[in-house]
C-alpha positions as CSV (number, residue, x, y, z in Angstrom):
1,X,-23.6,16.4,5.9
2,X,-21.4,19.5,5.7
3,X,-18.4,17.4,6.6
4,X,-19.3,14.8,3.9
5,X,-19.7,17.5,1.3
6,X,-16.5,19.2,2.3
7,X,-14.5,16.0,1.9
8,X,-16.3,15.1,-1.3
9,X,-15.4,18.5,-2.9
10,X,-11.7,18.2,-2.2
11,X,-10.7,16.2,-5.4
12,X,-13.0,18.4,-7.5
13,X,-11.5,21.6,-6.2
14,X,-8.0,20.2,-6.4
15,X,-8.7,19.2,-10.0
16,X,-9.9,22.6,-11.0
17,X,-6.7,24.3,-9.9
18,X,-4.6,22.2,-12.4
19,X,-5.8,23.7,-15.7
20,X,-3.5,26.6,-15.9
21,X,-0.4,24.7,-15.0
22,X,-0.1,21.5,-17.0
23,X,2.4,21.6,-19.9
24,X,0.0,19.6,-22.2
25,X,2.7,19.8,-24.8
26,X,2.5,23.6,-24.7
27,X,6.2,24.2,-23.9
28,X,5.5,26.1,-20.7
29,X,8.4,24.5,-19.0
30,X,6.1,23.1,-16.2
31,X,5.6,19.4,-15.6
32,X,2.5,18.5,-13.7
33,X,2.7,15.4,-11.5
34,X,-0.5,13.9,-9.9
35,X,0.1,11.8,-6.8
36,X,-1.6,10.6,-3.6
37,X,0.4,11.6,-0.6
38,X,-1.5,9.4,1.8
39,X,-1.3,6.3,-0.5
40,X,2.2,5.6,0.9
41,X,2.8,2.7,-1.6
42,X,3.4,5.5,-4.2
43,X,5.9,7.5,-2.2
44,X,8.9,6.9,-4.5
45,X,7.0,8.6,-7.2
46,X,5.1,11.0,-5.0
47,X,5.5,12.1,-1.4
48,X,9.1,11.0,-0.7
49,X,10.3,11.9,-4.2
50,X,8.8,15.4,-3.8
51,X,10.3,16.0,-0.3
52,X,13.8,14.8,-1.4
53,X,13.8,17.0,-4.5
54,X,15.3,14.3,-6.7
55,X,13.2,15.1,-9.7
56,X,14.0,18.7,-9.6
57,X,17.7,17.8,-9.3
58,X,17.5,15.6,-12.3
59,X,15.7,18.3,-14.3
60,X,18.4,20.8,-13.3
61,X,21.0,18.4,-14.6
62,X,19.0,18.0,-17.8
63,X,18.7,21.6,-18.8
64,X,17.5,23.7,-15.9
65,X,14.6,25.0,-17.9
66,X,11.8,23.0,-16.2
67,X,9.8,23.2,-13.0
68,X,7.4,20.8,-11.3
69,X,3.9,21.3,-10.2
70,X,2.8,18.7,-7.7
71,X,-0.9,17.9,-7.3
72,X,-2.1,15.8,-4.4
73,X,-5.3,13.7,-4.5
74,X,-7.0,11.1,-2.2
75,X,-7.5,8.5,-5.0
76,X,-6.5,7.8,-8.6
77,X,-9.8,8.7,-10.2
78,X,-9.3,12.5,-10.3
79,X,-5.7,12.0,-11.6
80,X,-7.1,10.0,-14.5
81,X,-9.8,12.7,-15.2
82,X,-7.1,15.4,-15.3
83,X,-4.8,13.2,-17.5
84,X,-7.6,12.6,-20.0
85,X,-8.1,16.4,-20.2
86,X,-4.4,16.8,-20.9
87,X,-3.8,18.6,-17.6
88,X,-1.6,16.1,-15.8
89,X,1.5,14.7,-17.5
90,X,2.7,12.0,-15.0
91,X,0.6,10.3,-12.3
92,X,0.9,7.5,-9.8
93,X,-1.9,5.2,-8.6
94,X,-2.9,1.6,-7.8
95,X,-3.4,-1.3,-10.2
96,X,-7.2,-1.0,-10.6
97,X,-7.1,2.7,-11.1
98,X,-4.2,2.2,-13.6
99,X,-6.4,-0.2,-15.5
100,X,-9.3,2.2,-15.5
101,X,-7.0,5.0,-16.6
102,X,-5.7,2.9,-19.6
103,X,-9.2,1.7,-20.5
104,X,-10.8,5.2,-20.6
105,X,-7.7,6.7,-22.3
106,X,-7.9,4.1,-25.1
107,X,-11.7,4.6,-25.5
108,X,-11.1,8.3,-25.8
109,X,-8.2,7.7,-28.2
110,X,-5.9,10.2,-29.9
111,X,-3.8,12.5,-27.6
112,X,-5.6,11.1,-24.5
113,X,-3.9,7.7,-24.6
114,X,-1.7,6.8,-21.6
115,X,0.9,4.1,-20.7
116,X,2.0,2.3,-17.5
117,X,5.7,2.9,-17.4
118,X,7.0,1.8,-13.9
119,X,6.0,0.3,-10.5
120,X,6.4,2.0,-7.1
121,X,5.6,-0.6,-4.5
122,X,3.9,-4.0,-4.6
123,X,2.8,-7.0,-2.6
124,X,2.7,-10.4,-4.4
125,X,-0.1,-11.7,-2.2
126,X,-2.3,-8.6,-2.1
127,X,-1.8,-7.5,1.5
128,X,-1.8,-3.8,0.6
129,X,-5.6,-3.9,0.7
130,X,-7.7,-4.8,3.7
131,X,-11.1,-4.7,5.3
132,X,-11.4,-3.4,8.8
133,X,-14.3,-3.2,11.3
134,X,-14.9,-1.2,14.5
135,X,-12.9,-2.3,17.6
136,X,-16.1,-3.6,19.2
137,X,-17.4,-5.4,16.1
138,X,-18.5,-9.1,16.6
139,X,-17.6,-9.9,13.0
140,X,-15.1,-12.7,12.6
141,X,-15.1,-13.1,8.9
142,X,-16.4,-11.2,5.8
143,X,-19.5,-13.5,5.9
144,X,-20.6,-11.6,9.0
145,X,-20.9,-8.4,7.0
146,X,-24.0,-9.7,5.2
147,X,-26.8,-7.2,5.4
148,X,-24.4,-4.5,6.5
149,X,-23.0,-1.3,5.0
150,X,-19.4,-1.3,3.8
151,X,-17.6,1.9,2.8
152,X,-15.1,1.8,0.0
153,X,-13.9,3.8,-3.0
154,X,-15.5,2.2,-6.0
155,X,-12.9,1.3,-8.7
156,X,-10.0,1.4,-6.2
157,X,-7.9,-1.6,-5.3
158,X,-9.5,-1.7,-1.9
159,X,-12.9,-2.1,-3.6
160,X,-11.7,-4.8,-5.9
161,X,-10.2,-6.8,-3.1
162,X,-13.5,-6.6,-1.1
163,X,-15.6,-7.7,-4.1
164,X,-13.4,-10.7,-4.9
165,X,-13.0,-11.7,-1.3
166,X,-16.8,-11.4,-0.6
167,X,-17.6,-13.7,-3.4
168,X,-15.3,-16.3,-2.0
169,X,-17.5,-16.2,1.2
170,X,-20.6,-16.8,-0.9
171,X,-21.7,-13.2,-0.7
172,X,-23.1,-11.2,-3.7
173,X,-21.5,-7.7,-3.1
174,X,-24.3,-6.2,-5.2
175,X,-27.2,-7.7,-3.1
176,X,-25.9,-9.0,0.2
177,X,-24.0,-5.9,1.2
178,X,-24.7,-2.2,0.8
179,X,-21.6,-0.6,-0.7
180,X,-21.1,3.1,-0.1
181,X,-18.8,4.8,-2.6
182,X,-16.8,7.2,-0.4
183,X,-13.5,8.9,-0.2
184,X,-11.3,7.2,2.5
185,X,-11.6,10.1,4.8
186,X,-15.4,10.0,4.7
187,X,-15.4,6.2,5.0
188,X,-13.2,6.3,8.1
189,X,-15.6,8.7,9.7
190,X,-18.5,6.5,8.7
191,X,-16.9,3.5,10.4
192,X,-16.3,5.4,13.6
193,X,-19.8,6.8,13.8
194,X,-21.3,3.4,13.1
195,X,-22.8,4.4,9.7
196,X,-20.6,1.7,8.1
197,X,-19.9,-1.8,9.6
198,X,-16.9,-2.3,7.4
199,X,-14.2,-0.2,5.7
200,X,-12.4,-1.7,2.6
201,X,-9.5,0.4,1.5
202,X,-6.0,0.5,0.2
203,X,-2.7,1.2,2.0
204,X,-2.3,3.1,4.4
205,X,-5.9,3.5,5.6
206,X,-6.5,0.1,7.3
207,X,-3.2,0.2,9.1
208,X,-3.8,3.8,10.2
209,X,-7.1,3.1,11.8
210,X,-5.9,0.0,13.5
211,X,-2.8,1.8,14.8
212,X,-5.0,4.5,16.3
213,X,-7.2,2.0,17.9
214,X,-10.2,3.0,15.8
215,X,-10.5,-0.4,14.0
216,X,-9.4,-4.0,13.9
217,X,-8.4,-6.1,10.9
218,X,-11.1,-8.4,9.7
219,X,-9.7,-9.4,6.3
220,X,-6.2,-9.3,5.0
221,X,-6.1,-8.9,1.2
222,X,-3.1,-11.3,1.2
223,X,-5.6,-14.1,1.6
224,X,-6.6,-13.6,-2.0
225,X,-3.0,-14.4,-3.1
226,X,-3.4,-12.1,-6.0
227,X,-0.6,-9.5,-6.5
228,X,-1.4,-5.9,-6.0
229,X,0.8,-2.9,-6.8
230,X,0.9,0.8,-7.5
231,X,2.7,2.3,-10.5
232,X,3.5,5.3,-12.7
233,X,1.3,6.3,-15.7
234,X,2.1,8.9,-18.3
235,X,0.4,10.5,-21.3
236,X,1.7,8.6,-24.3
237,X,2.1,11.8,-26.4
238,X,4.0,13.5,-23.5
239,X,6.3,10.5,-23.2
240,X,7.1,10.5,-26.9
241,X,7.6,14.3,-27.1
242,X,9.3,14.7,-23.7
243,X,11.3,11.5,-23.4
244,X,14.2,13.1,-21.6
245,X,11.9,14.5,-19.0
246,X,10.1,11.2,-18.4
247,X,13.5,9.5,-18.1
248,X,14.6,12.2,-15.6
249,X,11.4,11.4,-13.6
250,X,12.1,7.6,-13.7
251,X,15.8,8.1,-12.7
252,X,14.6,10.3,-9.8
253,X,12.2,7.6,-8.8
254,X,15.1,5.1,-8.7
255,X,17.0,7.6,-6.6
256,X,14.1,7.8,-4.2
257,X,13.7,4.0,-4.1
258,X,17.4,3.6,-3.3
259,X,17.1,6.2,-0.6
260,X,14.1,4.3,0.9
261,X,16.1,1.1,1.0
262,X,19.1,2.7,2.6
263,X,17.2,4.9,5.1
264,X,13.9,3.2,5.8
265,X,13.3,4.9,9.1
266,X,14.3,8.4,7.9
267,X,12.1,7.9,4.9
268,X,9.1,7.0,7.0
269,X,9.7,10.0,9.2
270,X,9.8,12.2,6.2
271,X,6.6,10.9,4.8
272,X,4.9,11.1,8.2
273,X,5.9,14.7,8.6
274,X,4.6,15.6,5.1
275,X,1.3,13.7,5.3
276,X,0.4,13.9,9.0
277,X,0.2,10.1,9.1
278,X,1.7,8.4,12.2
279,X,5.2,7.4,11.5
280,X,4.6,4.0,13.0
281,X,1.9,3.3,10.4
282,X,4.1,4.5,7.5
283,X,6.9,2.3,8.7
284,X,4.6,-0.8,8.9
285,X,4.2,-0.6,5.1
286,X,7.4,1.1,3.9
287,X,10.0,0.0,6.4
288,X,12.5,-2.8,6.3
289,X,10.6,-6.0,5.6
290,X,7.5,-3.9,5.1
291,X,4.2,-4.9,3.6
292,X,5.2,-3.1,0.5
293,X,8.3,-4.0,-1.6
294,X,9.6,-1.1,-3.6
295,X,11.0,-1.8,-7.0
296,X,10.4,0.2,-10.2
297,X,10.7,-2.7,-12.7
298,X,7.5,-4.1,-14.2
299,X,7.6,-7.8,-13.2
300,X,5.9,-10.6,-15.0
301,X,3.8,-11.5,-11.9
302,X,2.4,-8.0,-11.8
303,X,1.7,-7.8,-15.5
304,X,-0.1,-11.2,-15.4
305,X,-2.2,-10.1,-12.5
306,X,-3.1,-6.9,-14.3
307,X,-4.3,-8.9,-17.4
308,X,-6.5,-11.0,-15.1
309,X,-8.0,-7.8,-13.6
310,X,-9.4,-6.6,-16.9
311,X,-12.4,-9.0,-17.2
312,X,-13.1,-8.7,-13.4
313,X,-13.4,-4.9,-13.5
314,X,-15.6,-5.2,-16.6
315,X,-17.8,-7.7,-14.8
316,X,-18.6,-5.3,-12.0
317,X,-19.2,-2.4,-14.4
318,X,-16.3,-0.3,-13.5
319,X,-15.0,-0.2,-17.0
320,X,-17.0,-0.5,-20.2
321,X,-14.3,-1.0,-22.8
322,X,-11.8,-3.8,-22.0
323,X,-8.2,-2.5,-21.8
324,X,-5.8,-3.6,-24.6
325,X,-2.9,-4.4,-22.2
326,X,0.0,-4.7,-24.6
327,X,0.0,-1.1,-25.9
328,X,-0.7,0.2,-22.4
329,X,2.2,-1.5,-20.7
330,X,5.5,0.0,-21.8
331,X,8.6,-0.9,-19.8
332,X,11.0,0.6,-22.4
333,X,11.5,3.8,-20.4
334,X,12.2,2.2,-17.0
335,X,14.3,-0.4,-18.7
336,X,16.6,2.3,-20.1
337,X,16.6,4.2,-16.8
338,X,17.7,1.1,-14.8
339,X,20.2,-0.1,-17.4
340,X,21.9,-3.4,-17.9
341,X,20.7,-4.9,-14.6
342,X,17.0,-4.5,-15.6
343,X,16.4,-8.1,-16.6
344,X,17.8,-9.5,-13.4
345,X,16.1,-7.0,-11.2
346,X,12.7,-7.5,-12.9
347,X,13.0,-11.3,-12.3
348,X,13.6,-11.0,-8.6
349,X,10.8,-10.7,-6.1
350,X,12.9,-10.6,-3.0
351,X,12.5,-7.5,-0.8
352,X,15.6,-5.4,-1.3
353,X,15.0,-4.0,2.2
354,X,15.1,-7.1,4.2
355,X,15.4,-7.1,8.0
356,X,18.9,-8.1,9.0
357,X,21.2,-8.1,12.0
358,X,21.3,-10.0,15.3
359,X,18.6,-10.4,17.8
360,X,20.4,-9.3,21.0
361,X,18.0,-10.9,23.4
362,X,17.7,-14.3,21.8
363,X,21.3,-14.1,20.4
364,X,20.1,-15.2,17.0
365,X,21.0,-14.1,13.5
366,X,18.0,-12.4,11.9
367,X,17.8,-13.8,8.3
368,X,14.4,-15.3,7.7
369,X,11.9,-12.8,6.2
370,X,9.0,-15.2,7.1
371,X,9.6,-14.8,10.8
372,X,11.8,-11.6,11.2
373,X,10.4,-8.6,12.9
374,X,11.4,-5.3,14.6
375,X,11.0,-3.5,17.8
376,X,11.1,0.3,17.8
377,X,12.0,1.7,21.2
378,X,10.9,5.2,22.1
379,X,13.9,7.6,22.0
380,X,16.0,5.4,19.7
381,X,16.9,6.3,16.1
382,X,17.0,2.7,14.9
383,X,14.7,-0.3,15.2
384,X,15.9,-3.5,16.8
385,X,15.8,-6.6,14.7
386,X,14.1,-9.7,16.2
387,X,14.4,-13.3,14.9
388,X,10.9,-14.6,15.3
389,X,7.6,-14.1,17.2
390,X,8.7,-15.6,20.5
391,X,11.9,-13.5,20.4
392,X,9.8,-10.4,19.8
393,X,7.9,-11.1,23.0
394,X,11.1,-11.7,24.9
395,X,12.5,-8.4,23.6
396,X,9.4,-6.5,24.7
397,X,9.5,-8.1,28.1
398,X,13.2,-7.3,28.5
399,X,12.6,-3.7,27.5
400,X,9.8,-3.5,30.0
401,X,12.1,-4.7,32.7
402,X,14.6,-1.9,31.8
403,X,11.8,0.6,32.1
404,X,11.9,1.4,28.3
405,X,8.8,2.1,26.3
406,X,8.1,0.3,23.0
407,X,7.0,2.7,20.3
408,X,6.0,0.0,17.9
409,X,6.7,-3.7,17.3
410,X,6.2,-5.5,13.9
411,X,6.0,-9.2,13.2
412,X,4.7,-11.4,10.3
413,X,1.5,-13.3,10.5
414,X,2.2,-17.0,11.3
415,X,0.1,-18.3,8.3
416,X,-0.1,-15.5,5.8
417,X,3.2,-13.8,6.5
418,X,1.7,-10.3,6.5
419,X,3.6,-7.9,8.6
420,X,1.4,-6.3,11.3
421,X,1.5,-4.5,14.6
422,X,2.5,-7.1,17.2
423,X,0.2,-5.6,19.9
424,X,-2.7,-5.6,17.5
425,X,-2.2,-9.2,16.5
426,X,-4.2,-12.1,17.9
427,X,-1.8,-14.3,19.8
428,X,-2.2,-18.1,20.1
429,X,-0.4,-20.3,22.6
430,X,0.3,-23.8,21.4
431,X,1.6,-26.0,24.2
432,X,2.4,-28.8,21.8
433,X,5.0,-26.6,20.0
434,X,8.6,-26.1,21.1
435,X,9.3,-23.3,23.4
436,X,10.8,-21.3,20.6
437,X,7.5,-21.6,18.7
438,X,5.0,-21.7,21.5
439,X,3.4,-18.3,20.8
440,X,2.1,-17.5,17.3
441,X,0.7,-14.2,16.0
442,X,-2.2,-13.8,13.6
443,X,-3.4,-10.6,12.0
444,X,-7.0,-11.6,11.8
445,X,-9.5,-13.5,14.0
446,X,-10.2,-16.0,11.3
447,X,-6.5,-16.9,10.9
448,X,-6.2,-17.4,14.7
449,X,-9.4,-19.5,14.8
450,X,-8.2,-21.8,12.0
451,X,-5.0,-22.6,13.8
452,X,-6.9,-23.1,17.1
453,X,-9.4,-25.5,15.4
454,X,-6.5,-27.5,14.0
455,X,-4.6,-27.8,17.2
456,X,-6.6,-29.1,20.2
457,X,-4.5,-27.6,23.0
458,X,-4.0,-24.2,21.4
459,X,-5.8,-21.2,22.7
460,X,-5.9,-17.4,22.2
461,X,-4.1,-15.4,24.8
462,X,-3.9,-11.6,25.3
463,X,-0.8,-9.9,24.0
464,X,0.3,-8.8,27.5
465,X,0.1,-12.4,28.8
466,X,2.1,-13.7,25.9
467,X,4.8,-11.1,26.7
468,X,4.9,-12.1,30.3
469,X,5.0,-15.8,29.7
470,X,7.2,-16.1,26.5
């Protein structure tokens, strides 16, 4: 109980320290930025941006009269609370928290109103949110969580994904499952102790627990095929009065995004060092070909998904007043920061950080994002590109033969395309396929079972066996 209370007090205590530092239009010269260090889909407007010092550099170029106060939170809710109190100027959070932020700000009205002004990272299918269970769980689908306790942060993107997905399995999340509203740290402990059977959260919590061997993936949010993203929100009054400062922030965000694309491994190492997250987990999401695509432009697909989220969040009681989307979404600032290429960039959904190169073991060009993966060898400063799943297995086998240790290996799910840890995937052998496609990885038990059911000779094989026989 003491541990739960301690974790529960973190956002409240953090929130209390902000009051004397926010500019709130007072001309103090301080800009207060609220971010979530461990929500690594926001790093270009948070953790990485802060560590690189790009915002401070842009401010120095502007007039040298401003300083930045960075405030770190576990979720978007306390950032919204502080923004509505006029104590945070700029914040970053997920799509559902953004929607809640805008709805509550509009309801409060006046100086409290906020605007969504840019995107940090996104996934068009929704794979940034997942549901995991304990390693020894017998659950094969979400349906198996009926009657169980699921930990989530109510109002978060992880919660929204769970509710929508549960309904698709014929479950009523309000009756068939006991939902515990918990901070991610508390929920992770609940899963490990057995107090919760499932853990529904946003990036990077599911990958973190799976990577540490403390959970396995039960449901990939990408199965919903609904875009999910994180973005930057600002107090409207602040944006209008301090336009040059906001523009400096967005230009710094672009600087951080470009750095992430040019130096994916170094960026992951920087974020890992700052947050304490394993670098292998950070790189799963933020690396080349990662689960997250980083692009600051506000794309039509993301805006459309946002509009669809409004009635959904109202239906589950998270918001009382439906958000008026048009006045909340404002891409004018990021449009000006990006410049003439904005329209073309906003129209593209290709990952600017695609995996490229040559697969040295298979002697193949790596150019298909649907199959391309990477192997990270311990002691090496760069990852090795692999062309496809079978080639990944061959690369791992070759490295084992050389006595080298694989630090991490990443490969897309055969059906969903979600990048996952190769050694945590469920591998299926299909003798009816060609040798180059004989072994297929799936991130979830359900995905693997669907393939096996549709292919009579196919069977699940251990990862180690797949490596030996590829």
